[in-house]
VMD Tcl script that draws the C-alpha trace (Angstrom):
set ca {
  {40.79 160.30 139.49}
  {38.30 161.08 136.54}
  {38.53 159.58 133.26}
  {37.56 161.82 130.37}
  {35.81 159.98 127.86}
  {33.70 160.80 124.30}
  {30.51 159.70 123.59}
  {30.18 158.61 119.89}
  {26.97 158.27 117.78}
  {26.17 155.85 115.14}
  {23.53 157.14 112.38}
  {21.80 154.33 110.34}
  {19.20 154.83 107.70}
  {16.34 153.49 110.21}
  {17.85 153.96 113.42}
  {20.94 155.32 115.71}
  {22.81 153.78 118.77}
  {24.82 155.94 121.16}
  {28.35 154.38 123.12}
  {30.30 154.90 125.81}
  {33.37 153.14 126.25}
  {34.26 152.10 129.74}
  {38.84 153.26 129.73}
  {40.25 149.40 130.13}
  {41.56 150.93 134.21}
  {37.89 151.90 135.29}
  {36.95 147.85 133.92}
  {40.02 146.50 135.88}
  {39.20 148.60 138.84}
  {35.40 147.37 139.05}
  {36.38 143.63 138.25}
  {33.90 143.74 135.27}
  {33.21 140.33 133.09}
  {32.55 139.67 129.49}
  {28.86 139.27 128.96}
  {28.51 141.24 132.81}
  {24.82 142.19 132.59}
  {24.87 146.07 134.62}
  {21.86 148.56 134.64}
  {21.89 152.16 133.91}
  {19.71 154.75 135.67}
  {19.42 158.24 135.49}
  {19.25 160.28 138.73}
  {20.05 164.06 136.63}
  {20.59 165.57 133.80}
  {24.32 165.38 134.56}
  {24.49 161.74 136.24}
  {24.17 158.40 135.03}
  {24.44 155.72 137.65}
  {25.83 152.69 136.96}
  {24.91 149.28 139.07}
  {25.32 145.39 138.80}
  {22.22 143.46 138.02}
  {24.31 140.45 140.22}
  {27.67 140.31 142.25}
  {30.56 139.41 139.89}
  {31.14 135.86 142.47}
  {26.74 135.45 140.56}
  {24.87 136.51 143.81}
  {22.63 139.49 144.46}
  {23.75 142.25 144.70}
  {24.05 144.34 147.91}
  {21.35 146.64 149.27}
  {22.11 149.98 150.42}
  {21.66 151.12 153.85}
  {20.30 154.27 154.46}
}
mol new
graphics top color blue
foreach p $ca { graphics top sphere $p radius 0.5 }
foreach p [lrange $ca 0 end-1] q [lrange $ca 1 end] { graphics top cylinder $p $q radius 0.2 }
display resetview
């Protein structure tokens, strides 16, 4: 099941910021915590990949086996 989300743009005099909010259901399923650091990677023009830089328990992320 997908969660449609609008991209928001805030324009200021000297800058602009883009926002994408996570629905609460996704944040809960991912067990996000306040202040958690995540990293976005552009896979292609249609795909952004979001990954944790550390596991929720504080350890390092596990590496994918190929």
